[in-house]
C-alpha positions, 0 to 999 in steps of 0.5 A: 664766518671768521668773526668771533663776535659780530659788530652788533654783539660788540656794541651790545657788550659796550652798552652793557658796560656803559649801563653799569659804569655811567650810573655807578660813577654818577651815583658816587659823585652825587653821593660825595657831594651830598655827604659833604653838603657841597655847593651853595647850600653849605653855609660855610661856603656861602660866607667865603669871598668868591673870585670874579670868574666863579660860575653861577651856582647851577653850573656845578651840578650840571657840569659835574653830572656831564663829566661823570657821565663822560668818565663812565663812558670812557671807563666802559670803552676801556673795560670793553677793550679786552686783551688790550695792553695796559688795560689793567693799569689804565683801570687802576689809574682811573679808579685812583683818580676817581677815589681822589675826586670823590674825596675832594668835596668832603675835604673842602666842603665838610672839613673846610680844608682849603689848602689840602683840597688845593693839593688834592686837586693837583693830585687829581689832575696828575692822576687824571692826566696819566689815566687819559694818556693810558686811555689814549694808548688803548682807545682814542675815544676813551681819552677824548671823553676824558678831555673835558674833565681835565680842562674842568680840573684845571679850572676847578684848581684855579677856583680853589686857589683863588678861594684860598687866596681871597680867604686866608682864614677860611679854614678857621671860619666859623659857620653862623648858627641857623636862626629860627624866628617864631 
């Protein structure tokens, strides 16, 4: 027996990484959205004029959950690639883009900073692209898992841009008070 580890042991090692990375990335995404009151439950956001290509409200939590799962799986692939050249750099860029991603919802939904959020999403796209290229150098599967996220980031940037264009006063828009009838 010339192998250090069997294929089954290697799969189990990847599975252990995935059982950590997937829930961690999904939880952090959920936490960022929850803390910033993102989505159609946000009274400020509801007041904004939306572009015609804005998806239905249910699409966002479903899509982001899927993207976070794919990102967690991609990270597990890279963490599992011990000894791979560029692994440390790839993990660093993954973490940088994830932190930037998690900062977008509070910036946009909680602070109502539409223009800075647009710049941030551009930065997220660049960081995620670099991450994907680095992942490709290590494991093709990890890069492929990042592609839907990259495509969505382009779409999200277009949404952010259109919301900025359609709502030039968005950053100073006052949220109406809640009304209670007795």
